N, C-alpha and C positions, 0 to 999 in steps of 0.2 A: 301303230300309233301309241304314243306314251301318255298323252293327256286326254282327259275326258272333255268333250265339247259340251258347252252349256247352250241348250236350245230354249230360247224364250219365245213364247207365243203371246202376242198382244191380245187383250180382251177389252171390249167396250160394249156399252148397252146397244142392243139391236144388231150385234154381230151375227153373221150367218153361221149356223152351227157346223156345217160340214166344212166351211172355210178354215176353221181352226182345228176341228176334231179329226179331219182327214189327215193333215200333216202330223198332228200329234200322234196318231196311231202309227203312221209310217215310221217316224223316228223311234218310237218306243219299241216296235216290233223289230226294226233293224238292230237296235241295241240288244234285244233278247237273243237274236241270232248269233251275236258276238259277245255273249255274256262275260266271257273271260276278259275280253278287252274293255268291256263297259264303255263303249264309245260315246254315248250320249246321256246327258241328264236333261230331261225334258220337263218343262214347267210353264205355267201361265203367269202373266203379269198384267196388272191394270193400274189405272191412276190411283184408285182407292181400294181399301181392303173389303169394302162391302160387296155382297154378291152382285154379279153382272147378270142382267136379264137379256138373253139373246133374242134375236128375231124369232118369234114363236114362244117367247117367254119361258124358256128353259133357264133355271137359275144355276149359275156356275160360280164357285168360290175361287177367286184368283189366289195363286200361291204366294206371289210377291206384289208389292206396290212399286211405283216408280222410285220411291225413296230407298227401299231395301233390296231392290233387284240386283243380283250379282252381275259381274261382267258377262256379256253375251258373245258367243262365237257364231251362233246362227240366230237370226231374228226373223220371226214369221209374223207378217202383218196381214190379217184376214180382211175381208170386205163385209158388206152387208148394208142395210138401210141406215145404220148408225154412222156410217162414214160421213154422211152429209153434215151431221152435227159436229163430228170430231174435226172436220176440216177447219172449223173456227175455234178449236180448242188449242190455244197457244202453248199451254202446259204440255199437252200430249205431243204437239208438233216439235217443240224444243227438245223433249226427251227423245223422240224418234230421230231427230236430226243428229243428236249426239251419239245415240246407240248405233244408228246405221253407219256412222263414220268409224266406229270402233269394231264392228262385227266383221267376221271373215266372209259370211254370206248373208244377204238379206233376201228373204223370199216373200213377195207380195202375192197374195191370192185374190183373184177377181178384182173387185173395186178397191181393195186395200192399197193398190198402187196410187190412188188419188191422194192418200195420206203422205206417201213418199213424194209425190209431186208437190204438194203444199209445203212439205219440209225442204224442198229444193234439192233432192238427191237423185233425180232422174234426168236432169238436163244433159243433152248430148247422147243419151242412151236409147237403144231400141227397147220398147216395152210393149206389153199387151194387157188386156183386161177382159171383162165380160163382154160378149159380143154386143150387148145392148148399150154399152157405155163407151164404145171406141171413139165416137166423134166427140163426146164430152171430154174424154181424156185428152184428146189432141188440143182442145181448146184450153184445158186446164194446164197442160204441159206443152206449150208451143215449141219449146226447145228440145223435145224428145221426138223420136220417130215411132209412131204407134203402128203396130203390125196387127193385121186382121187374119183370120183363117188359120191360126196356130194355137196349139194347146199351151205352149210356154215359149218364153224368150229368155235365153241365157246371155246376159250382157257382162258376164264376168262375176263381179261381186254382187250385182243385183240380178235376181231371177224373178220374173213375173209370169203369172199364169192367166189363162182365160177363166171363165166362171166356174165357181163352186167345185165340182168334182175334178176339174183340171188341177186344182191344188194338190191332189194326190199324185198326179203325174209329175208335177213340179217337185214335190217333196222326194219322190223316188229318184228323180233326176239329181237332186242335191245329194242324196245318199250315194248315188253312183259316183258322183264327183269326189266325195269325201272318202268313201270306203271301197270303191270299185264297182263295176257293173254287175259282177256276180252277186254281190250282197244286195244290190238293188233288185235284181231279178228274183232272188230268194225271198226278199221282203214282199214283193208283189204276189208271189205264189202263196206266201204265208197268209196274206189277207184276202186271197182269192180274187185278186184284181186283174182284169184283162189289160195288160200294159205292155207296150213296146217302147224301147228307148227312142226318143225323138231327137232329131238333129237340132242343135242349138242355133241361135241367130248368127253366131260367129263362124258357122260352117263346120263345127265339130260334129262328126258323124255319130259318135256315141260317147256316153260319159266315161271319164277316166279318173282314176284315183289321184288325188293331189298328194304331193310329197308331205 
């Protein structure tokens, strides 16, 4: 790979910490394993420059705002209690719709998929979310096929995960697609995460490197 991929992780108030920090760590560690290639530049982005208060009130400083965020190759959309409020934030939804259309891969963790649904980017796709929100997601996105009992669903450009820790599985899956299954497995070992590659919704038995 000749170009470094820009990985942007969306933040908003009352976001679940592990929803964004799990994938953040996966992409950072994968990059360290391939230091010479420097495959990822990982950063956070929020609507405003002010600190974001997560669910649990951890204060996090976003690296970029919507106005100065660079082009994104991978967009991570976490979930959390704050999703309910952001579903009515048309500035965020417009930004998300635009950036999701430009990104190589969009990864929604847990209830983050509700923001993608409100932005109109999951119609006709298979998706999943936190097990406690499956019925609500089907009501929110009647044009999507909501799957239960899975850790992640790979619909091609859009990857969605079940709740919270499943975002780590989904991030490892994305690393496997982009850099190959061996790098994904090494990343899981480096963070001491018990992980096995999961079959994607389209029938792929294991992640494979993209050209």
